[in-house]
N, C-alpha and C positions, 0 to 999 in steps of 0.2 A: 504494500500500500504506500502511495506517495505521501510524504509528510504534509500535514496541514500547515500552511504558512499565512500569517497576517503580515503583509509586507508594508504596513504603515510604520515607518521607522520613528517611533517615539523614543523618549528617554527611558521608558520602562520596558514594555513588552514589544519585541521586534519580531520574533519568529518562534513558534513552538519548537521547531527543530532548527539547528544551526546551519544546516546545508539543505538546499532545495534543488532538485534535479532540473525538471523542465519548467522554466518560468514563462513559457508561452502564455500570453494573455494576462500576465502579471505586471505590476509596476512597483518600483520603489517610490515611496512617498517620504520626502524630507519636509516636515510640516512647519519648521520654524528655524530662524537664524540661531546658529549654535556653533560652538567650537569643539563639540564632541560628536554630534550625530553624524554618522557616516556608514557606508557599507564597504567592507573589504572583500575584494574579489580574488579568488585563488586561481592562478593560471593553470591550464591543462599541461603545459610544458614549461620547463625552466631552462631556457637557452639564451645566449647572447643574441641580441636583435640587431641586424644590419638593415632591416626594413620593417615597416609597421603600417597597418591600417586599423583604425578604430572607428566603428560606426555605432550610433545610438540615436535615440529620440528623447527629447526633453520638452518640458512644459513648465513655464514659470510666468509670474506676473511682475517680477522684479526687473528693473532696468539697471541696477548697480552691478559692480564687478562680482562675478561668481565663478568658482571652479567647478567644472563639470566632470572632468576625468583627470586623475593624477597618477602617474607612474613614477616611482622613485627607485633609485638604486642605492647601494651602500655609499657610492662616491658622489651622487648627485640627487638632490631632492627634486630637481626639475628635469628629470630624464625625458619624460614625454607628458606634456600638459595640454589639455584642451580647456580653454579659459575664455570667458567673456569679460573683458575689462570694462565695457560699457555697452549701452544699447547700440546695435548696428555694427559692432566690431567683434571679430573672432580672432583668437590668438593661439598660436602654437609655440611651445617651448620645447626644444630638444637639447638636452645636456647643457642647459642654461643659455642657449642661443635662442633668441626670441624674434618672431616676426608676426605682424598683424595683417588681417585681411578685412577690407572694407567693401561696402556696397553689395553685400549678400543679404538674402531674405532674413528678416528678424521681426517677429510679431509676438507681442505679449499675449498670454492666455490662449495660445494655440500650440499644437504639437509641431516641433521642428525636428526634421531629420538631419543629422550632422555626421559627416565623415571627415576624418583627418588622416593624411598619409605623409610618410617620409621615407626616403630611400638614401642609404649611406653612399652608394656608388656615385650617384649624381649630386647628392646633397640637397635635393629638391623636396619641398614640402608643399602641400596643397590642401584646401578645405573645399568640401562640397556641402551645400546647404539646400535642402529641399530639391535636390537634383541639379542645382546650379553650381558649376565649378568656379573656383577662384583662379586667379593667375598662379602659376607655379613659381615659388620663390626659393632662392638659395638660402639654406639654413645651416646645415652642418654636413660637410663632405668628409667621408672616410672614417667617421666614428662608429661606435656601436653602443648599445645599451646593455651593459653587463648584468647578467643574472647574479643573485636572485632579484626579483622585482616585487615591490610593494605597490599594489594597485588599489586605489581608493576612489569611490564616488562621493561627490558633494563637498569635499574638503580639498584644500591645497596643502600638500605635505611640505613643511619647512624643515623637517628631518625625516629620516626613514621610518615611515609608519605613524608619524605624529606631527606635533608642532602646528596645530591648526589655529586659524584666526577666524572668529565668527564673522568678521566683515568680508571674508572671501568665501564663506560657505554658500552652497547652493540651496535655494528654497523652491520646492516644486516637485515634479515627478520626472523620473528617468526610467526608460524601459529599452528592450531590444538591444542590449549591449553585446557587441561582437568585436573580436580582435584577431587579426591575422599577422603572421610573421613575414608578410610580403605585401607589396602594393597591389591593392585590388584594381581590376580593370574598370574603366568608366562604365562598361556594360553591366558589370556585377554591382557597382555602386548604384546604378539606376534601378536595378532589380531590388536592392535593399530599400531604396527610397520609395519605390512603388508598392512595397509589401508583397512582391511576387517571389518566385522561387529563386534562391541563391544558396551557394555553399556556405554553411555557417562558419564562424571563426574557429581557427584551429588552436588559438591560444586562449581565448574566452568565447564561450558559446552560450547564449542566453537559454538555449534549449537543454543545456546540460551544464548548469552553472553551480559551482561550489562557492559559497560566500559565507562570511562571518560578519558579525557586528562587533566592533572592537572596544567600544567604551563599555566596560563592565561595571561602571559605577552603580552601586545599589544591587548588584547581582553577586551570585556565589556559585562555586562548583559544589555539587553534592555527590558524595561517594556513599551510597546507601547500604552496600553489603561488602563483606570480605571477598576479595578477589585477588588473583595473581595476574590479572590482565588489565583491568580498568585503570586508566591513567590519563592525564592531560599533559601534552608536551608543549612547552613554551618556547617561542623563538625570540632570542635577544634582539634588541634594537641596534646594537653595535657589536663589532667584532674586534677584540683586543685581548692582549695578555693582561690578566688581573693581578695587581699587586695589593689592592685594597678592596674591601667588599663591605656592603651593608645589605642585608636581606630583611624585609619586614613582611609580615602577613598576619591574618587573623584566622583562627580556627575554632570550631565548635564540635565537641565529640563527647559521647558518654563512655568511651572506652578508656580503660586504664592500662592496656597492654602497650608494648612497644609498637610505635607506628610512625611511618615516614611523613614528615611535613614538607620537606623540600629536598630534592636530589639533583645535583649537577654533576655529570660525569664528563670526563675528557678521554681522548684515546689512551692516555697514559695513566689515568687515575679514575677508577670507578666511583670513588668517593672524593671527587674534587672538592665539592662543597656538599655536605650532607647534614641536615638538621632534623632531629627526630626526638619524639617523646619517649622517655624510658618507661619500663614496666612498673617502676616503683614511684612514679610521679616526677622524677627529675627530667632533665633535658640533656641531650648530647649533641655536640657540634664537631664535625669532622672537616678538616682542611687538608687537602693533599694526602688523604689516607691516615692522617694523624688525628687522634681522638682527644677531646676534652669533655668532662662530665660536669654538669652544673646541678646542684641540689638546692633545696630550700627556696625554690622559686614558685610563684603561684601556678597552679594547674587546676582550674575549676571545671569539673565535669558538668556537662549540660549547660555551660555558659560560654560566651565568646571570650577567647583569650587573645590578646595582642602580643606578638613576639617579634623581636628584632635581634639579629645576630650580626656582629661586626668582626672584621679581621684586618690587621695592618701588617703587611709583610716586613716593613722596616724594623718593627719592634717584635714581631711575632705574636703580639697580644691580641687575644680574642675575648669577646664579652657578649653576654646575653642580657636583654631587657625583656621582662614579661609583665604585662599590665602595669607598667610604670616602675617596676622594681628592677634595679640593676644588680647583676651578679658580680662577684670578684673577677678580675681579669686573669686569664691564663695564657700560657705560651703555647703557640702552635706554628710550626713551619716558619721560623724566622728566616728572612732573606729569600723565601720561596716565592712561587708564582703559580697561577692557574693558567696553563697555556694549552692551546689546541682548540679546535671547534667544539664548543660545549653542547651537550644535550641536557635539557632541563626538564624535569618531570615532577608533577604533583601526583600524590596518591600512591606512589610505589617507591621502593629503594632499588636503584640500579646496581645489580651485582655484576653486570657487564655493561659495556658502553651502549646505552639505549635499550637495555632489556634485562632478561633473566630475573624476573620478579618473584617474590616469595610472599605467599598469603600472610605469613606470620608478621611481616613488616608493613602490610598494606594499611592505608588510612581509611577509617570509617567515620564519616561526619561531613562537615561543611568547611570550605576554605574560601576566603575572600581577600580583597585589598592587597594583592601581592605586588610588591615593588622591590627592585634591586638597583643598587648604585655601584659604580666603579670607584667609590671612595668611601671613607668612613664618615658616617653622619655624626654630628655632635649630639650630646645628650639632650640638649634643648630641642633639637629638631626631631629626635626620636620621641620625646614627650609630646610634641605636636601631633605626630602620627598616632601615638597611643590614645590621645584625648580627642581624636577626630577634629583637630584644628587645622587650618590651612598649612600645607607643607609642599615643598617642591617634589613633584613626582619622580620616580626612579628613571634614570637615563639608560639603564641596562634592561630592565623590565618595568613597564608602566601599565598598571591596571586600567588606566583610562585610554590606553592605545595598545592593546595587547594582541599579539598574534599568537594563536594557539591552535592545537589540533587535539581532538578527543579521540580516544581509542576504546573500543568495546571489547567484548570477550573474544572476538575473532581477531583483534589487533588491527581492524580496519578503521578508517576515519568514520566517525559516527556522530549522532546527535542524540536527542532524548529518545531512547528506544526502551524495549521491555527488558534490557539487560542490566547495565551496571552504572551508568554515569549520565549525569545531565547537568545542564546549566539552568539555574533557577532564577526566575524573574519576580522578585517581590514587588507587589503593586498595591497601593491604596487607591481605591476607586469607588465612585458612586455606581453601584450595579443596579440601580432602579431601572426596571424595564428589561433587565438582562436575565438570561438563564445560563447555568452551567450544564453542559451536555457531556455525559459519560457515555460514549457511543459504542462501547464494546466491553465485554467482560475482560478483566485484567487484574493482575496482582501488583500493578505499579501505578496506574493512572489515579491521581488523587489531587486534592487541593488542601493545603495547610492554611488554617486561619489563625491570625494573631489577635488575641483578645485585647480589648482596650483596658481591662483591669486584670491584674495578676495577684488576686487575693484568694484565700480559702473561700469556698462556697458553702454556705449553710442553707441555701435555698437556690432554686434555679427554675427558669422557664426557657424552653427552646421552642420556637415556632418556625415552620418552613412549609413550602409547597413542593410536592414531587409528582412526577409523571413517569410511569413505567409500564411495559407490557410483559414483564417477566414475573412469573408466579413462583418465586423461591425466596428464601431468606436473603435479605439485602440490608446492608448497613446504610442508614439514613444520616447518622450523626455519631461521631466517635470522639469522646474526650477521654484521654488517658492521663494518669498521674504517674509519678515515679514508682509508687508502690503497687498501683492497681491499673492494669491496662483497660479494664472496664470501669473507668471512673464514672462516666455518664454516657451511656451508649443507647441508641435508639435503632431498633430493627423493624422492618416490615417483613412478615413471614407468610408462608402459604396457608391457605385455609381460613382466611379472615382473622388472623392473629397478629398482634403486635407485641414486641418485647422491649422492656426497659431494664437496663442494667445500671445499678448505682453501687460503686465500690465493690464490684463482684457479686452483688446481690441481685437476683433475677426476679422480675415480676412480669406476668403475661396478661394481656388484655384481649378479650374475645368480643365478637358481636358488633364491632364498630365498622363503619363503612370502609370498604377496600375494593376498589374497582380498577381494572386494568385499562390502560390507554385513556385515562381521565386524570385531570389535575386533582390532587388531594391536598387539602389544607390540614396541617398536622401540628399540634402543640402538645408538649409534655411538661408537667410541673412536678416539683418535689420540694418538700419543706422538712428540714431537719427537726424542728421543734415538735411537730406532730408525727413525723415519719410517714406522711401521706404522699403518695404519688398518684397522678391522674393524667389521662390522655383525653384530648379533644380532637376529633377527626371530622372535618367538614362542619364544624360547629356543634357536633354532637358529643356530649361528655361521656366518658367511661366511668366505671366505679372508681372510687378513691381507695387505694390499697396501701397497706403498711409496708414500708421499705426503708431500711437504714435510719432508724430513729436515733436522734441524738448525735449522729456522726457529722462529718463534714467531707468535702472533696478538696483535699489540700492542693495548693499551688506548688510549683507551676503546672500548667495544663498544656498538653499537646492535643490540638483540636483538628480533626481531619474530616473531610467530605469525600465520599466515593469508596472508602475502604474502612475496615475495622481493624484497629490496632491490637495485635497480640503482644507487642512490646511497646514501650514508650516511643512513639514516632514511627513505628514500622512493623515488620513481620506480618504482611498482608496475605490473605487467602483469596484466590480468585472466586471461590464458591460463596464468599460473603460480600463480594464487590457490588457496588450499585451500578445498575445499567439503566439509564434513563436521563431525565432532566430534573434539576433542582433549582429553586429560586426563592427569593424573599426570606432569607434566613435571618433570624434575630435571636438574641439570647440576653436574658436579664438575670441578675443575681438576687431575684426575689420572685415570689409567685404572682403571676399576672391575675388580675381579677377576671371573672367570667365575662364581664362587659368588654374588657379590653381584648380578650381572646376572640369574642364575637366580632369585634371591630377588625381584628386582623383577618379573620376568616372571610368577612365580607369585603375586604380590601378598602375599608373606610379609614378615617383618620385614627391613628393610634400613636402612642409614644414609642419610638424605636428602641431597640435593645441597648442597654448600657454596657454590656460586655461585648457583644457582636451586633453590628447593624448593617444591613444590606446596602444602605445608602452611603456608607462610609466604611468600607471593609478592606482591611489589609489582608491580602491573601497571596499565596504562592502556588502556581500551577506546576505540577510534576507530571510529565508524560502527556498522553494524548487526551486533553480536556479542552473543549472549545467553549468560549463565552460568546453568546450571540444575543441579538434582540429577541424578545418574545414574539412569537408568531401571533398575529391578530387577524381575524377574518374581516373586521371593519376598522376603518380609520377613526 
């Protein structure tokens, strides 16, 4: 099945999967001026270019300067640029040699077909706009564009893979991007312009395009299970011998075992730079295969930890900072260096250059905000990182302009699949008028909800609407605590039965409405003082039954839609997964009155949830879950 993609490039959710194959009929939308929003295109071949043709279509209502297509090399950030410096002017830059083209078609709020060509042998460059050719101009004769190439849409790269300026960003739509390693004939360019049959690009092909979105601000990598294959490979922004290093990242895990946080290998050293959590709560940092151990530093399970590691070759001193606490300095590899082309991996420890992973060392949890510098950061700058204050992003690795490749259990480049690894997109949004669609049975697809309150619950009400045609037990709502995976769980089951679990105590309700392929309004209440639990389905109340009297539901809470948690935050079973639509979810930390429940059922005015509210919900989508507008038969 082809991945579902939402190609509206917002600062939050860009694509459910990170690579999309056939983009025919799709457009990239760059909705606002920004120095971060962009799409990174991955070429089908990595060769030095002596000739090039790029064709695409764009749509904009801005007349200011805008970067449409940017190809950078390690030695030149302006290796091949298609740029509009102003209305009615087109601009090609090849290896920092620039020429402008005038008098070609240019209309705002209309689709423009644009092709740019350059040939090293003659040095000639040319632009075609809506089928109209420019004059051919001498630009750069005898040069080449050396691989590897960083190719970006909507931003101009002022360094390899980054250095964006909002005033040069493109705002509008781009589609039908193709690139060839030769000059296309006028006949083929005309076919592209007319939308008729042409040979697709052999370097970039819109019909078989791998792309990533590089600004991962507010996002994280999730490693949900132990594996000896799942990992993320990071590509550094610069190539150089390292004599000084700072690495910073944040991680979240409930594991106390040994696990790899960051692994950099070189051809001569598997553990060129290796940062990992020890089995007894300490940390270990390896430089050039030499090990230092750091104890008595913070390591909070089920909480975010910020960690930075530094090394200075001139003194050989290395140091760790965790959650603002600094370790003693220890000596590692004085006078040494990290030389050779590095392979950088998250999620695994490299026992050989680029591979040989061991499940015992694998990371399970979340990693975010990865930065690396080729110098030692000062203590004050690391404190800025720790405290989420402004800091200068890493020049070796930059989370805001990160080139990465994810690998699944087969070792192939992948995205969010049913296997092992995904990129998560946290989002707070008004979901009024929206539904979450769980379109197939799965043990992975789910939505994590972040409550607005993180206090122990002594009472609760959860209301939602669901639609399904599946007559089996399905999880509607799953709240787990550290001690009890069935903290507050709601099931619809076969035979007209509903289940409520509270702190592993089960109560069943019979005889309430339960219809397939119809929307059902569902509310569940529980009060610790009385110990009474009640269900309301389509406004009809069930019996009030005794359950977990005098107890509470202790924080923190892991709240999930689409799956039932058998451990805190995971361990899903496909036989309990929800298959259908969910909407209008609210949660309160008190028992809602019958009048308010009736108002919810009738979709009348009611006070939204104070723990979770559909109109302002922070949520994270994992796997194949689609958020769409509700279908209405009348306007």
